[in-house]
DRENKOLDO-772531 format. One record per atom (N, C-alpha, C, O, CB): residue number from 1; residue in one letter; chain; atom name; x, y, z. Coordinates in Angstrom, 3 decimals, always signed. Glycine has a CB too. Layout:
BEGIN
<pt NUM,'A','A','CA',<X,Y,Z>>
...
END
This chain:
BEGIN
<pt 1,'X','A','N',<-71.259,-10.923,-4.919>>
<pt 1,'X','A','CA',<-71.425,-10.614,-3.525>>
<pt 1,'X','A','C',<-70.097,-10.155,-2.944>>
<pt 1,'X','A','O',<-69.029,-10.440,-3.486>>
<pt 1,'X','A','CB',<-71.970,-11.821,-2.763>>
<pt 2,'X','A','N',<-70.185,-9.446,-1.840>>
<pt 2,'X','A','CA',<-68.969,-9.004,-1.192>>
<pt 2,'X','A','C',<-68.354,-7.775,-1.830>>
<pt 2,'X','A','O',<-67.335,-7.274,-1.356>>
<pt 2,'X','A','CB',<-67.981,-10.101,-1.191>>
<pt 3,'X','A','N',<-68.975,-7.272,-2.923>>
<pt 3,'X','A','CA',<-68.460,-6.055,-3.531>>
<pt 3,'X','A','C',<-68.800,-4.848,-2.682>>
<pt 3,'X','A','O',<-69.750,-4.884,-1.900>>
<pt 3,'X','A','CB',<-69.014,-5.882,-4.939>>
<pt 4,'X','A','N',<-68.045,-3.796,-2.825>>
<pt 4,'X','A','CA',<-68.278,-2.616,-2.007>>
<pt 4,'X','A','C',<-69.302,-1.718,-2.670>>
<pt 4,'X','A','O',<-69.125,-1.314,-3.819>>
<pt 4,'X','A','CB',<-66.973,-1.853,-1.767>>
<pt 5,'X','A','N',<-70.355,-1.408,-1.966>>
<pt 5,'X','A','CA',<-71.329,-0.431,-2.432>>
<pt 5,'X','A','C',<-72.184,-0.901,-3.576>>
<pt 5,'X','A','O',<-72.703,-0.065,-4.314>>
<pt 5,'X','A','CB',<-70.642,+0.796,-2.832>>
<pt 6,'X','A','N',<-72.362,-2.193,-3.768>>
<pt 6,'X','A','CA',<-73.163,-2.686,-4.876>>
<pt 6,'X','A','C',<-74.629,-2.326,-4.741>>
<pt 6,'X','A','O',<-75.229,-1.832,-5.695>>
<pt 6,'X','A','CB',<-73.019,-4.171,-4.990>>
<pt 7,'X','A','N',<-75.221,-2.561,-3.579>>
<pt 7,'X','A','CA',<-76.645,-2.321,-3.377>>
<pt 7,'X','A','C',<-76.913,-0.877,-2.994>>
<pt 7,'X','A','O',<-77.968,-0.338,-3.328>>
<pt 7,'X','A','CB',<-77.193,-3.252,-2.309>>
<pt 8,'X','A','N',<-75.991,-0.248,-2.308>>
<pt 8,'X','A','CA',<-76.213,+1.111,-1.821>>
<pt 8,'X','A','C',<-74.992,+1.969,-2.135>>
<pt 8,'X','A','O',<-74.079,+2.065,-1.315>>
<pt 8,'X','A','CB',<-76.508,+1.113,-0.296>>
<pt 9,'X','A','N',<-74.965,+2.590,-3.306>>
<pt 9,'X','A','CA',<-73.788,+3.380,-3.684>>
<pt 9,'X','A','C',<-73.515,+4.538,-2.733>>
<pt 9,'X','A','O',<-72.357,+4.889,-2.506>>
<pt 9,'X','A','CB',<-73.961,+3.916,-5.080>>
<pt 10,'X','A','N',<-74.579,+5.144,-2.165>>
<pt 10,'X','A','CA',<-74.352,+6.253,-1.233>>
<pt 10,'X','A','C',<-73.598,+5.775,-0.004>>
<pt 10,'X','A','O',<-72.692,+6.456,+0.478>>
<pt 10,'X','A','CB',<-75.687,+6.895,-0.818>>
<pt 11,'X','A','N',<-73.968,+4.605,+0.505>>
<pt 11,'X','A','CA',<-73.271,+4.052,+1.665>>
<pt 11,'X','A','C',<-71.807,+3.790,+1.353>>
<pt 11,'X','A','O',<-70.931,+4.049,+2.177>>
<pt 11,'X','A','CB',<-73.944,+2.765,+2.128>>
<pt 12,'X','A','N',<-71.551,+3.278,+0.168>>
<pt 12,'X','A','CA',<-70.173,+3.027,-0.236>>
<pt 12,'X','A','C',<-69.381,+4.313,-0.338>>
<pt 12,'X','A','O',<-68.205,+4.360,+0.025>>
<pt 12,'X','A','CB',<-70.135,+2.293,-1.559>>
<pt 13,'X','A','N',<-70.032,+5.365,-0.837>>
<pt 13,'X','A','CA',<-69.360,+6.656,-0.927>>
<pt 13,'X','A','C',<-69.062,+7.230,+0.441>>
<pt 13,'X','A','O',<-68.001,+7.814,+0.663>>
<pt 13,'X','A','CB',<-70.199,+7.631,-1.720>>
<pt 14,'X','A','N',<-70.006,+7.063,+1.365>>
<pt 14,'X','A','CA',<-69.808,+7.571,+2.721>>
<pt 14,'X','A','C',<-68.655,+6.846,+3.400>>
<pt 14,'X','A','O',<-67.851,+7.466,+4.097>>
<pt 14,'X','A','CB',<-71.093,+7.419,+3.549>>
<pt 15,'X','A','N',<-68.574,+5.547,+3.200>>
<pt 15,'X','A','CA',<-67.476,+4.785,+3.786>>
<pt 15,'X','A','C',<-66.163,+5.243,+3.176>>
<pt 15,'X','A','O',<-65.158,+5.369,+3.874>>
<pt 15,'X','A','CB',<-67.676,+3.265,+3.573>>
<pt 16,'X','A','N',<-66.173,+5.489,+1.890>>
<pt 16,'X','A','CA',<-64.962,+5.933,+1.216>>
<pt 16,'X','A','C',<-64.500,+7.289,+1.757>>
<pt 16,'X','A','O',<-63.309,+7.504,+1.980>>
<pt 16,'X','A','CB',<-65.197,+6.014,-0.297>>
<pt 17,'X','A','N',<-65.451,+8.197,+1.963>>
<pt 17,'X','A','CA',<-65.104,+9.515,+2.505>>
<pt 17,'X','A','C',<-64.582,+9.370,+3.925>>
<pt 17,'X','A','O',<-63.621,+10.037,+4.308>>
<pt 17,'X','A','CB',<-66.325,+10.466,+2.475>>
<pt 18,'X','A','N',<-65.213,+8.500,+4.708>>
<pt 18,'X','A','CA',<-64.755,+8.264,+6.075>>
<pt 18,'X','A','C',<-63.340,+7.695,+6.078>>
<pt 18,'X','A','O',<-62.496,+8.123,+6.865>>
<pt 18,'X','A','CB',<-65.713,+7.312,+6.807>>
<pt 19,'X','A','N',<-63.085,+6.738,+5.205>>
<pt 19,'X','A','CA',<-61.740,+6.163,+5.115>>
<pt 19,'X','A','C',<-60.726,+7.220,+4.701>>
<pt 19,'X','A','O',<-59.608,+7.251,+5.216>>
<pt 19,'X','A','CB',<-61.718,+4.993,+4.119>>
<pt 20,'X','A','N',<-61.116,+8.082,+3.774>>
<pt 20,'X','A','CA',<-60.223,+9.146,+3.330>>
<pt 20,'X','A','C',<-59.897,+10.096,+4.477>>
<pt 20,'X','A','O',<-58.745,+10.491,+4.654>>
<pt 20,'X','A','CB',<-60.849,+9.917,+2.166>>
<pt 21,'X','A','N',<-60.916,+10.460,+5.255>>
<pt 21,'X','A','CA',<-60.695,+11.342,+6.407>>
<pt 21,'X','A','C',<-59.781,+10.688,+7.433>>
<pt 21,'X','A','O',<-58.902,+11.342,+7.994>>
<pt 21,'X','A','CB',<-62.029,+11.715,+7.062>>
<pt 22,'X','A','N',<-59.988,+9.399,+7.678>>
<pt 22,'X','A','CA',<-59.140,+8.695,+8.637>>
<pt 22,'X','A','C',<-57.695,+8.618,+8.156>>
<pt 22,'X','A','O',<-56.763,+8.780,+8.945>>
<pt 22,'X','A','CB',<-59.679,+7.290,+8.886>>
<pt 23,'X','A','N',<-57.512,+8.371,+6.865>>
<pt 23,'X','A','CA',<-56.154,+8.329,+6.319>>
<pt 23,'X','A','C',<-55.497,+9.703,+6.404>>
<pt 23,'X','A','O',<-54.304,+9.810,+6.692>>
<pt 23,'X','A','CB',<-56.173,+7.839,+4.858>>
<pt 24,'X','A','N',<-56.274,+10.748,+6.155>>
<pt 24,'X','A','CA',<-55.751,+12.106,+6.248>>
<pt 24,'X','A','C',<-55.332,+12.422,+7.684>>
<pt 24,'X','A','O',<-54.253,+12.966,+7.919>>
<pt 24,'X','A','CB',<-56.799,+13.122,+5.760>>
<pt 25,'X','A','N',<-56.193,+12.076,+8.638>>
<pt 25,'X','A','CA',<-55.858,+12.310,+10.043>>
<pt 25,'X','A','C',<-54.639,+11.495,+10.461>>
<pt 25,'X','A','O',<-53.806,+11.977,+11.229>>
<pt 25,'X','A','CB',<-57.051,+11.966,+10.941>>
<pt 26,'X','A','N',<-54.529,+10.282,+9.971>>
<pt 26,'X','A','CA',<-53.376,+9.448,+10.282>>
<pt 26,'X','A','C',<-52.094,+10.079,+9.742>>
<pt 26,'X','A','O',<-51.071,+10.112,+10.425>>
<pt 26,'X','A','CB',<-53.561,+8.037,+9.704>>
<pt 27,'X','A','N',<-52.162,+10.573,+8.518>>
<pt 27,'X','A','CA',<-50.995,+11.226,+7.926>>
<pt 27,'X','A','C',<-50.596,+12.481,+8.681>>
<pt 27,'X','A','O',<-49.411,+12.733,+8.898>>
<pt 27,'X','A','CB',<-51.268,+11.569,+6.481>>
<pt 28,'X','A','N',<-51.590,+13.268,+9.081>>
<pt 28,'X','A','CA',<-51.308,+14.494,+9.837>>
<pt 28,'X','A','C',<-50.687,+14.143,+11.185>>
<pt 28,'X','A','O',<-49.732,+14.791,+11.614>>
<pt 28,'X','A','CB',<-52.600,+15.328,+10.037>>
<pt 29,'X','A','N',<-51.221,+13.125,+11.856>>
<pt 29,'X','A','CA',<-50.670,+12.750,+13.162>>
<pt 29,'X','A','C',<-49.237,+12.233,+13.024>>
<pt 29,'X','A','O',<-48.397,+12.499,+13.884>>
<pt 29,'X','A','CB',<-51.555,+11.680,+13.831>>
<pt 30,'X','A','N',<-48.958,+11.504,+11.954>>
<pt 30,'X','A','CA',<-47.580,+11.039,+11.728>>
<pt 30,'X','A','C',<-46.649,+12.224,+11.475>>
<pt 30,'X','A','O',<-45.528,+12.258,+11.982>>
<pt 30,'X','A','CB',<-47.525,+10.054,+10.533>>
<pt 31,'X','A','N',<-47.114,+13.190,+10.693>>
<pt 31,'X','A','CA',<-46.304,+14.372,+10.412>>
<pt 31,'X','A','C',<-46.018,+15.149,+11.689>>
<pt 31,'X','A','O',<-44.892,+15.592,+11.911>>
<pt 31,'X','A','CB',<-47.005,+15.272,+9.392>>
<pt 32,'X','A','N',<-47.035,+15.313,+12.525>>
<pt 32,'X','A','CA',<-46.846,+16.006,+13.798>>
<pt 32,'X','A','C',<-45.842,+15.245,+14.661>>
<pt 32,'X','A','O',<-45.004,+15.860,+15.321>>
<pt 32,'X','A','CB',<-48.196,+16.162,+14.544>>
<pt 33,'X','A','N',<-45.917,+13.929,+14.664>>
<pt 33,'X','A','CA',<-44.970,+13.129,+15.432>>
<pt 33,'X','A','C',<-43.540,+13.306,+14.949>>
<pt 33,'X','A','O',<-42.619,+13.420,+15.757>>
<pt 33,'X','A','CB',<-45.352,+11.672,+15.365>>
<pt 34,'X','A','N',<-43.352,+13.329,+13.646>>
<pt 34,'X','A','CA',<-42.012,+13.516,+13.078>>
<pt 34,'X','A','C',<-41.477,+14.901,+13.432>>
<pt 34,'X','A','O',<-40.324,+15.039,+13.840>>
<pt 34,'X','A','CB',<-42.037,+13.327,+11.541>>
<pt 35,'X','A','N',<-42.318,+15.928,+13.274>>
<pt 35,'X','A','CA',<-41.883,+17.287,+13.588>>
<pt 35,'X','A','C',<-41.571,+17.443,+15.072>>
<pt 35,'X','A','O',<-40.622,+18.139,+15.434>>
<pt 35,'X','A','CB',<-42.952,+18.295,+13.171>>
<pt 36,'X','A','N',<-42.354,+16.808,+15.929>>
<pt 36,'X','A','CA',<-42.087,+16.854,+17.367>>
<pt 36,'X','A','C',<-40.760,+16.177,+17.681>>
<pt 36,'X','A','O',<-39.988,+16.675,+18.501>>
<pt 36,'X','A','CB',<-43.230,+16.182,+18.154>>
<pt 37,'X','A','N',<-40.491,+15.057,+17.042>>
<pt 37,'X','A','CA',<-39.220,+14.369,+17.249>>
<pt 37,'X','A','C',<-38.032,+15.207,+16.809>>
<pt 37,'X','A','O',<-37.017,+15.261,+17.503>>
<pt 37,'X','A','CB',<-39.217,+13.057,+16.508>>
<pt 38,'X','A','N',<-38.152,+15.857,+15.664>>
<pt 38,'X','A','CA',<-37.073,+16.722,+15.175>>
<pt 38,'X','A','C',<-36.853,+17.879,+16.141>>
<pt 38,'X','A','O',<-35.713,+18.224,+16.453>>
<pt 38,'X','A','CB',<-37.395,+17.257,+13.758>>
<pt 39,'X','A','N',<-37.939,+18.477,+16.611>>
<pt 39,'X','A','CA',<-37.840,+19.581,+17.561>>
<pt 39,'X','A','C',<-37.153,+19.131,+18.847>>
<pt 39,'X','A','O',<-36.317,+19.853,+19.392>>
<pt 39,'X','A','CB',<-39.231,+20.146,+17.873>>
<pt 40,'X','A','N',<-37.500,+17.951,+19.328>>
<pt 40,'X','A','CA',<-36.885,+17.418,+20.544>>
<pt 40,'X','A','C',<-35.390,+17.193,+20.341>>
<pt 40,'X','A','O',<-34.587,+17.525,+21.213>>
<pt 40,'X','A','CB',<-37.566,+16.105,+20.962>>
<pt 41,'X','A','N',<-35.018,+16.635,+19.201>>
<pt 41,'X','A','CA',<-33.599,+16.404,+18.928>>
<pt 41,'X','A','C',<-32.820,+17.715,+18.856>>
<pt 41,'X','A','O',<-31.714,+17.814,+19.387>>
<pt 41,'X','A','CB',<-33.432,+15.629,+17.621>>
<pt 42,'X','A','N',<-33.397,+18.716,+18.202>>
<pt 42,'X','A','CA',<-32.714,+20.002,+18.095>>
<pt 42,'X','A','C',<-32.572,+20.669,+19.457>>
<pt 42,'X','A','O',<-31.540,+21.276,+19.744>>
<pt 42,'X','A','CB',<-33.465,+20.924,+17.140>>
<pt 43,'X','A','N',<-33.595,+20.563,+20.297>>
<pt 43,'X','A','CA',<-33.528,+21.141,+21.637>>
<pt 43,'X','A','C',<-32.458,+20.437,+22.466>>
<pt 43,'X','A','O',<-31.691,+21.094,+23.171>>
<pt 43,'X','A','CB',<-34.898,+21.045,+22.339>>
<pt 44,'X','A','N',<-32.399,+19.119,+22.390>>
<pt 44,'X','A','CA',<-31.389,+18.360,+23.134>>
<pt 44,'X','A','C',<-29.988,+18.714,+22.651>>
<pt 44,'X','A','O',<-29.064,+18.846,+23.454>>
<pt 44,'X','A','CB',<-31.634,+16.847,+22.991>>
<pt 45,'X','A','N',<-29.834,+18.865,+21.353>>
<pt 45,'X','A','CA',<-28.525,+19.223,+20.800>>
<pt 45,'X','A','C',<-28.097,+20.612,+21.275>>
<pt 45,'X','A','O',<-26.934,+20.827,+21.616>>
<pt 45,'X','A','CB',<-28.559,+19.176,+19.260>>
<pt 46,'X','A','N',<-29.038,+21.544,+21.294>>
<pt 46,'X','A','CA',<-28.738,+22.902,+21.747>>
<pt 46,'X','A','C',<-28.336,+22.897,+23.218>>
<pt 46,'X','A','O',<-27.382,+23.571,+23.606>>
<pt 46,'X','A','CB',<-29.950,+23.829,+21.528>>
<pt 47,'X','A','N',<-29.065,+22.136,+24.038>>
<pt 47,'X','A','CA',<-28.739,+22.070,+25.461>>
<pt 47,'X','A','C',<-27.391,+21.399,+25.677>>
<pt 47,'X','A','O',<-26.651,+21.790,+26.581>>
<pt 47,'X','A','CB',<-29.830,+21.319,+26.228>>
<pt 48,'X','A','N',<-27.059,+20.410,+24.880>>
<pt 48,'X','A','CA',<-25.770,+19.732,+25.016>>
<pt 48,'X','A','C',<-24.627,+20.691,+24.685>>
<pt 48,'X','A','O',<-23.570,+20.640,+25.315>>
<pt 48,'X','A','CB',<-25.711,+18.490,+24.100>>
<pt 49,'X','A','N',<-24.834,+21.553,+23.712>>
<pt 49,'X','A','CA',<-23.795,+22.527,+23.364>>
<pt 49,'X','A','C',<-23.623,+23.561,+24.466>>
<pt 49,'X','A','O',<-22.505,+23.995,+24.745>>
<pt 49,'X','A','CB',<-24.134,+23.225,+22.042>>
<pt 50,'X','A','N',<-24.732,+23.961,+25.098>>
<pt 50,'X','A','CA',<-24.651,+24.963,+26.163>>
<pt 50,'X','A','C',<-23.964,+24.402,+27.401>>
<pt 50,'X','A','O',<-23.301,+25.146,+28.124>>
<pt 50,'X','A','CB',<-26.047,+25.468,+26.525>>
<pt 51,'X','A','N',<-24.110,+23.104,+27.658>>
<pt 51,'X','A','CA',<-23.532,+22.471,+28.846>>
<pt 51,'X','A','C',<-22.236,+21.748,+28.514>>
<pt 51,'X','A','O',<-21.871,+20.783,+29.185>>
<pt 51,'X','A','CB',<-24.528,+21.494,+29.465>>
<pt 52,'X','A','N',<-21.545,+22.207,+27.486>>
<pt 52,'X','A','CA',<-20.311,+21.549,+27.045>>
<pt 52,'X','A','C',<-19.265,+21.632,+28.164>>
<pt 52,'X','A','O',<-19.069,+22.705,+28.736>>
<pt 52,'X','A','CB',<-19.769,+22.203,+25.728>>
<pt 53,'X','A','N',<-18.600,+20.535,+28.481>>
<pt 53,'X','A','CA',<-17.558,+20.573,+29.520>>
<pt 53,'X','A','C',<-16.368,+21.402,+29.044>>
<pt 53,'X','A','O',<-16.135,+21.526,+27.841>>
<pt 53,'X','A','CB',<-17.096,+19.135,+29.891>>
<pt 54,'X','A','N',<-15.621,+21.966,+29.980>>
<pt 54,'X','A','CA',<-14.464,+22.777,+29.572>>
<pt 54,'X','A','C',<-13.435,+21.933,+28.830>>
<pt 54,'X','A','O',<-13.302,+20.734,+29.072>>
<pt 54,'X','A','CB',<-13.813,+23.438,+30.797>>
<pt 55,'X','A','N',<-12.720,+22.572,+27.936>>
<pt 55,'X','A','CA',<-11.723,+21.872,+27.138>>
<pt 55,'X','A','C',<-10.485,+21.529,+27.946>>
<pt 55,'X','A','O',<-10.364,+21.910,+29.110>>
<pt 55,'X','A','CB',<-11.337,+22.704,+25.943>>
<pt 56,'X','A','N',<-9.565,+20.808,+27.318>>
<pt 56,'X','A','CA',<-8.324,+20.413,+27.983>>
<pt 56,'X','A','C',<-7.498,+21.673,+28.222>>
<pt 56,'X','A','O',<-7.335,+22.500,+27.324>>
<pt 56,'X','A','CB',<-7.523,+19.359,+27.130>>
<pt 57,'X','A','N',<-6.984,+21.809,+29.434>>
<pt 57,'X','A','CA',<-6.150,+22.953,+29.755>>
<pt 57,'X','A','C',<-6.923,+24.126,+30.335>>
<pt 57,'X','A','O',<-6.307,+25.109,+30.748>>
<pt 57,'X','A','CB',<-5.425,+23.396,+28.539>>
<pt 58,'X','A','N',<-8.224,+24.064,+30.381>>
<pt 58,'X','A','CA',<-9.010,+25.133,+30.995>>
<pt 58,'X','A','C',<-9.097,+24.878,+32.495>>
<pt 58,'X','A','O',<-9.249,+23.732,+32.919>>
<pt 58,'X','A','CB',<-10.435,+25.224,+30.361>>
<pt 59,'X','A','N',<-9.002,+25.927,+33.297>>
<pt 59,'X','A','CA',<-9.144,+25.732,+34.746>>
<pt 59,'X','A','C',<-10.556,+25.242,+35.082>>
<pt 59,'X','A','O',<-11.538,+25.747,+34.538>>
<pt 59,'X','A','CB',<-8.836,+27.051,+35.507>>
<pt 60,'X','A','N',<-10.651,+24.268,+35.969>>
<pt 60,'X','A','CA',<-11.943,+23.674,+36.309>>
<pt 60,'X','A','C',<-12.793,+24.589,+37.177>>
<pt 60,'X','A','O',<-14.018,+24.574,+37.056>>
<pt 60,'X','A','CB',<-11.734,+22.357,+37.015>>
<pt 61,'X','A','N',<-12.195,+25.371,+38.034>>
<pt 61,'X','A','CA',<-12.970,+26.167,+38.991>>
<pt 61,'X','A','C',<-13.504,+27.470,+38.432>>
<pt 61,'X','A','O',<-14.287,+28.134,+39.110>>
<pt 61,'X','A','CB',<-12.136,+26.464,+40.178>>
<pt 62,'X','A','N',<-13.126,+27.860,+37.251>>
<pt 62,'X','A','CA',<-13.532,+29.176,+36.738>>
<pt 62,'X','A','C',<-14.729,+29.112,+35.854>>
<pt 62,'X','A','O',<-15.181,+30.141,+35.352>>
<pt 62,'X','A','CB',<-12.418,+29.810,+35.990>>
END
């Protein structure tokens, strides 16, 4: 008792396919999250370089 799909193999297969789809969607969502984070970091880094304060000895008003 308690085995998966013992009485109804089709039901067990359907659950397995559903679990596989959920794992696939979870992996895709994690990948999208990682890529979004990398994109955000690169954008912030680019903006920080563009707004770099003037160096020592540069006139402040120019």
